[in-house]
N, C-alpha and C positions, 0 to 999 in steps of 0.2 A: 705584521711587524717586519720592518726591513732587515736585511742581512747586515746592514751597516747604517750608521747615522750620517746624515748630511753634515759636512764640515761646518756650515752655518745654516741651521734649520730656519726655514721661512716662518716669520711671525705673521699669522693670518690676521689676528686682531689683538689689541691690548685694552685693558679696562682698569682704571685706577681703583684701588681698594683701601679700606682702613685696616688696622692691625687685626690679625687673627691667626690662630695656629691650626685650625681645622682644614681639611682638604676640600677642594671643589669636587662635585659629583655631577655626572651627566646622565640624562635620560629624557625620553619623550621630547626631544628637540630643544632641551633647556640645560643650562649649567647653573647649579645652585652652590652657594657658599655662604659663610657667616663672617662678619667682621664687626669692628667697632665704628659706629657712626654716631657722632655727637654724644658719646658716653653711653650708647645703647648697643647691646649685642643684637645684630640685625641680620635677618635672612634676606638674601638677594636671589633673583632669578634673571638670567641673561639669555638672550637668543643664542643658541648654539652656533649658528652659522656666522653671525655678525658681531656678537658681543654686546649688542644693544640691550640696555636694561629694560626688563619688562615690568618688574615691580620690586619693592623692598618693604619689609615689615619688621619693626622693632620687636624684639622678643623679651629682653630684660635689661636691667642696668648692668653695664660692663663690670666684670670682676677683674681685680688686679691683686697680685701678691709679689713676692720677691723673685719669682721664677721668670717673669716676663712683663711686658707692657700690658695695659688693660685691654681685654678683648676676649672673644670666645675661643674655645679650644676643642670643640666637638665638630664632627663631620655630619652633615645632614644625610638623610636617606631619601632617595626618589623611588617611588613605587607607583607605576601607572600614572594616574592624574593627581597624585598627592605627594607632598614632601613633608618629612618629619624632621624636627630640629629641636635641640635642647641647649639651654644656657648653662654656664658654669655653676650657677646657684640652684639649678634644678627646675627651671621652668621648661616644660616639654609641650610642644604643640604639633598638631597636624594641620597643614595648610593646603588649600586648593592650588595646584600647580599653575593653573592658567592665570590666576589673578592675585594669589597670595591671601585669599580670604580664609580666616580661621575656620576650621571644621570642628575640632575638639582640642582640648588641652587639659593638662594637669600640672600641679606643682608638687614636687617630691616631698618637700617639707610640710606643706599645709595638708596635703591629701593622704600622705602615707607615713608620716612620722619620721621621715629621714632627718638626719642632723647635718647642718652645714655651718661650720665655725670659721672657716678660713684658717690662716696661719696663727692659731692660738693654742696654747697648752699642748695637750696630748692628742689633738685631732689627727686622724689618720686618713689615708687614701683620698677619696673624692670629697670627704667632709672637710679636708684641709686645702686641697689644691683645685677643687672644682670637678664637676661632672664632665669628663672628657670622652668617655667611652661611647662608641657608636652603637645604636640599637640594631637589631637584626630582624628581617622579615621572615616569617614562617607561614607561607600560604596566606590565609585570611587573618593572620595574627601578626603582632609585632612584639618582640621581647626586648625589655629595657632594664638596664641596671639601675634601679630606682634607689635602693639603699635604705629602705625603711627598716628600722631595727625591731619592728614588731611583726616580723614575718613577711616583709615586702622587699627583700634584697633584690630579687628579680621579679618583675611583674610582666605578665602576658596580657596584652590588651587586644581587643578586637580592633583591627587596624582601620576599619571604616567608621566606627562610632566611639571608640575609646572605652568601651565597657571592659571591666576587669574579668578576665576568664580564670586566671589563677594568679596567686602570688606565693612566694616561697623564701624561706630562710631569713636570717637576721644580719648577714654580713654587710659592712660598709663596702661599696664597690672600690676596686682599684681604679686604674685609669684606662682600661680597655673594656670594650663591651663583650657580651656573651657571644660565643661561637657555636653555631649549630653543627653537629656531626652525628654519626652513628658509630657507637662503640659496643662491642659484644652484642650486636643485633638490636640495640635500643637507641632510638633517636633522642639526643640529649643536648642541653645547652651547657657548655663548659665556660666557667667564669674564673678569672684570676682576680680575686677580691683582695682587700687589704689584709685578710687573715690567711689566705692561701688559695688553693685551687679546689673548686667544687663543681659538681655536675648535677643538674636536675632534669627530670624527664620532660621532654618538650610537650608531651600530651597533657600532663596535669601538674607539673611542678614538683613532683615527689623527689626528695633527695635520693640520689643514686650512690654517690661517693664523695669523699672529701679528703683532702690532704693539707694539713696546716703547713704554711711556710711563713716564717717571721722575717720582717725587715723593719728597720726604724721608720716610724710614721707611716707604716703600711704602704710604702711607695713602690707599688707594683704597677708597672706601666705597659709592658709588652703584651701583645695579643697572643693567646695560646695558639700553637701550631700543632696539628695532629697528623702523624705519619704512621700508618700500619698499626693502629691501636696504641701508639705511644703519644702521650700529650707532653709537649715541651713548653716550659715557661722560663722566664729569666728575670732576675732583678740585680740591682747593684750590689746587694749583700749576699743573697742566697746563691748567686751564680746561675748557670744554666742547668736546669733540672729536667730529667726525663722520667715520665711516669707511665708505667704499663698498666692498662686498664683491662681487666678480665672479669668474667662472671662465673661463679661456682653455684650451681643450682639457681636460686633466685637472687643471690646476693652478689653485688659488685665488689671488686677488690681493686684498689689503686695502690700500686707498689712502686716506690722510686727504684729505678734500675741503675741510675748513675747521677752524679751531680758534679759539676766542674766550676769551681769558684774562679779559676783562671779564665773562664769564658763568661764572666759576669756581664752579659749584655745589659745596658742600662735602660734606655727608653726608645730605641729604634727597633721596631718589631722585625724579626727575621722572617725568611721565607724558606720553604722546602721545595726542592726539585728532586724527585725520586727519593732515595734514601739519605739525602744529604741536606744539611741546613746551611744557609748563607746569611750572614749578618755582620753587624758592627761590634767588634770586640772591645774590651775595656782599655786597650792600649792604642785607641784610635786606629785599629787595624780591621781590614776586611778579612773575615774568616770563613772557612768551610769546615763543617763538623759532621762526622758520621753519626747518624741518629741512633743506631743500635748500640754503639759502644761509647759515644762521647769523645772519640778520638779526634784531635785537631788534625785535619788533613793538610791544610795550608793556611798561611796568613800573609797578608800583603799590606804594607804601609803606604802612606802618601796620598790617600784619597780625601781625607777629611780635615776640615779647618778647626773644628771645635776642640776644646780641651779633652783630656782623657775621660772626663765625666759627662761631657756634653756633645761629643761627636755624634753625628746623626746621618742617616741615609734612609731613603724609602726605596722599596723594591717592587717591581712588577715582573711576573714570570710569564714568558712566552715560549712554551715548549721547552727546548733545550737551551734557551737564552734567558738572561736576567737583565732587565733594564733598571739601573740604579741612578737615583737623583741624589747627589751629595748635598751636605749642608752648605757648601759653597756655591750651589746652583749649577753644578756640572752634571751633565747627563752622560752616563757611561754604559755601554752595551758590553756585557760579559758572556762568555760561554759558561754554561752550567756544567763545569768540569771538576770532578772531585780530585783530579790528579794535580792540577795547577791552576793558578789564577791566569786566565787568558782573556785579556781585554781585546775586544773586536773594534771598537771605535769610541770616540767621545766628542762632546760638544758643549760649549757654555750656553745655557738657555735662560738663566735668571740669576737673581741675587741670592744672598744668604737666606736660608729657609729651613723650617722644620715641618714642612707640609708635603704630604703625599700627592702626586699628580693623578689625574684620571686620563684614561686612554680610550679613544673610540674612533674607529674607521680611519686609522692612519694619522690621527691628530692627538696631541698631548695637551691637556689643560692643566696648567700649573700656576702657582702663585708664590710670591715672596712677600715681604712686609708692605710693599707699596703697589704691586701690579699683579693682576691676573691676566695671563696671556694664553692664546691658542697657538700652538706651534705645529707646523706640518712636518711629519716624519716620513710620510710616503707621498711622492708627487701625485 
């Protein structure tokens, strides 16, 4: 990562895209993303060096609600010679990365009893606004927030063949995927579901701990962040919540240590550097928060274009620096400094967006509503 950003970063290539809110991902010489093509949520693979399209595969009918235009909202996962992708309505597939040939697939509703209503009645979380969470690879397995209410909230599949290794709990997913971590000596998958925060053992799916957190329509969007045994989640109503996880004998204990409603991060997932959390606060402000105490260390206005409820930024951590892409398409390099907001440089790189970029070997791959581009940050 450079010490500063070029004033006008070089655009190596550009590729026109349909609407979508998922992020591009890179791996094995390919960049993959999802968008809306002719009313279908579609998986694409482009050559990393040139942006030339290698293949595209329709996944499902494009979903739309009042939150945005019709299109996918999930980020695919590349692992070796495979790519994994899911639709808003719960179609999940594993594709061959070279040609896009389907390897295996499931449907959350048909195969696991998940419910998907859309914006109707009392539907909550993913059942209301779509399956947007990203699955996570765990060795030869892949963990997915499926949301089956008959014991298949989280499902562990064999990543090569799609066989079900275990399934666990009844929660409807929120809008982030499970996060793998080790707490109190046990590897576990932490999920921020529509009903709260829970963790299951990565080995067999056994429930380890749970903490209810209530919000209207279960709109829990942010990805959990784990720092020194503390799990942090945030929602527009519950605020920013810190949970200390410990174990006494064989039993886990999840205890809230603080909650800050004035730091109610809405849907832009924060990041941690050391013992400090950086994210987008409820007043369209960039904030730095001490993890142990919940103390607001500093706040800075002026970076975001969205309203107080929809201001967004994505964050990439590079050692003692944070690279932020704002909802207005501005790239900002910041010092990860708990004492003050220290901007190192900035550059305009794309249009309005709610999509995280991907970084690899000095290049940034990012998209807005119309274009996916590769931008060179290191000459």
